[in-house]
C-alpha positions in Angstrom: -55.0 2.9 37.9 -53.8 4.8 35.6 -52.0 3.3 32.1 -48.0 3.4 31.4 -48.3 4.2 28.0 -44.7 3.1 25.6 -43.8 4.6 22.2 -44.2 2.2 19.5 -40.1 2.0 19.2 -40.1 0.3 22.7 -43.2 -1.4 21.6 -40.3 -3.5 19.8 -38.5 -5.0 22.8 -41.8 -6.8 24.0 -42.1 -8.5 20.4 -40.8 -9.4 17.1 -42.4 -6.8 14.6 -41.1 -3.3 13.6 -42.3 -0.1 14.9 -43.6 0.7 11.4 -45.0 -2.6 11.6 -46.9 -1.9 14.9 -47.8 1.4 13.3 -49.8 0.0 10.5 -51.4 -2.4 12.7 -52.8 0.5 15.8 -53.8 2.4 12.3 -56.2 -0.8 11.3 -57.6 -1.2 14.7 -55.8 -4.5 15.7 -53.5 -2.8 18.1 -55.0 -0.9 20.7 -53.1 2.6 20.5 -53.6 5.9 20.8 -52.3 8.8 18.9 -50.8 11.9 20.6 -49.9 14.6 18.6 -48.0 12.1 15.4 -46.6 9.9 17.4 -48.7 6.9 18.4 -48.5 5.1 22.2 -49.6 1.6 23.2 -49.2 -0.2 26.6 -46.9 -3.7 27.4 -50.5 -5.6 28.2 -51.7 -4.3 25.3 -48.6 -5.8 22.7 -49.1 -8.9 25.2 -52.8 -8.7 24.2 -52.1 -8.5 20.5 -49.4 -11.3 20.2 -51.9 -13.7 22.1 -54.8 -12.8 19.7 -52.5 -14.1 16.5 -53.0 -17.7 15.5 -49.3 -17.8 14.6 -46.5 -15.6 14.2 -43.1 -15.1 14.8 -43.1 -15.2 18.4 -44.9 -18.4 18.4 -42.5 -20.3 16.4 -39.0 -18.4 17.0 -38.1 -16.0 19.5 -36.8 -12.8 18.4 -33.1 -13.5 19.0 -33.1 -17.4 17.6 -34.3 -16.1 14.3 -31.6 -13.7 14.6 -29.1 -15.9 15.7 -29.6 -18.3 13.3 -29.8 -16.1 10.3 -26.2 -14.8 11.2 -25.2 -18.9 11.8 -26.6 -19.6 8.3 -24.7 -16.6 6.5 -21.6 -17.3 8.2 -22.1 -21.1 6.9 -22.9 -20.1 3.7 -20.0 -17.6 3.1 -17.5 -19.9 4.2 -18.8 -22.9 2.3 -19.0 -19.8 -1.3 -15.8 -18.9 -0.5 -14.3 -22.3 -0.2 -15.9 -23.6 -3.6 -14.9 -19.9 -5.1 -11.3 -20.4 -4.0 -11.4 -24.1 -6.1 -12.5 -22.8 -8.5 -10.7 -19.6 -9.2 -7.0 -20.8 -7.4 -5.6 -23.0 -10.5 -6.1 -20.8 -13.3 -5.3 -17.9 -10.9 -1.9 -19.5 -10.5 -1.0 -20.7 -13.5 -1.2 -16.8 -14.5 1.0 -16.2 -11.7 3.3 -19.2 -11.8 4.4 -20.7 -15.4 2.9 -23.6 -16.8 5.7 -25.9 -16.7 6.5 -25.0 -12.6 2.8 -26.5 -12.1 3.8 -29.2 -14.5 7.0 -30.3 -12.0 4.6 -30.0 -9.2 1.6 -32.2 -10.6 4.6 -35.2 -11.5 6.0 -34.4 -7.6 3.4 -35.4 -5.8 
């Protein structure tokens, strides 16, 4: 039975590693792969075999898409929180430059 070889770029779809990292592991002999010309090729089975030999790895802790989703949510929440605190800290001094201090005093007395 002939093996169906895939490029390392395509192999990234079956694991959470970049093609550069897979190429490094192939050169080190950790990932079964063959070099044709200047390009590396492996099989899906070899990628799965490589993933199963690892004691721990990103795939075993979090699925690939899950990490991206949580990172995206964290960045959104951080941006919103940072924006809120920046708004709180800088709104009053900016308003004092735009609106005369006397108007701000009157508004504070009304509240």
